N, C-alpha and C positions, 0 to 999 in steps of 0.2 A: 492563484496558486493551489494546486491540489494538496490536500492534507493527507497525512498518513492514513487516517480513517477511510478517506475516499479511495485511496490506492488499494488498501486492504480489501474493501468491499468489491472493487472491480476485479482484482486478481482472484479473490475467493470465488466469485461467480464464474469467471472464465474457466477456472479449474473444476467447476461443477460441484463445489462444496456448499452445503447449507451452513448457517451459523451453528447449528447443532454439531454437524460434522467437524467444523473447525474447533469448536469448544472441546470436543472429545479428544481431538488430535493434539491440542496444545495444553490440555489439562485446566481449562477455565470454564466458567459458567457462560451459558449463551447470553445472559444479560450483560456480561462484561464485553463480549464480542460486539454486541449491539451498541453499547456505550462508546467503545473505541471507534467503531465505524461511523458513529454520529458525532465524533469529536467531543464527547462529554467526559471521556476518561482517557488520560494519557498512558499508553502502555509503557511498561518498564523495558529496559534494554534487553533483559532476558526474554520477555514476551515478544519483542520485535524479532529477536533472533529465532524464536520458535516459529513465528508466523512465516518468516523468510524460508526456513528449512522445510516446513510442511508444504508450503505453496511452491517450493522450488523457484523462489522469487529471483529471476535473473538480474544480474547487476545492471544490465542495460535497460531494465524495465523503468527505472527512474527517469532515464532520458526519454523513453517513449511517453511517459506520463507528462513530462515537460512539454513535449510536442502537442499532445492531445489537449492539455489544459492551458497552453500558451505560456508556460513557465520556463522560459529560456533564461539561462544564466548570462552573464556578460559576454562570455566567449561565444555562445550561440548567437547572441544579438550582433556581435561584431562580425562573425562569419557571414551572417545573413546580410548585413549592411554592405559588406565587401562584394557581395554577388551582383 
């Protein structure tokens, strides 16, 4: 299962941001961004909202991550089994 940190790192890189860019945009330290991306620090709800806003994190991105990382929910597994 992909963690929030893994998802954050991938989307940050896809958007062409460095950790420094991200830190400046969300008002954090680069070390905090690194810790979150490495799953050593859990972001607050406010930080998650800031990341999603800055990265223009599409709602369907979570579904794409599920496909990439093989993290399908029960519905996805049932739909696949029915195929």
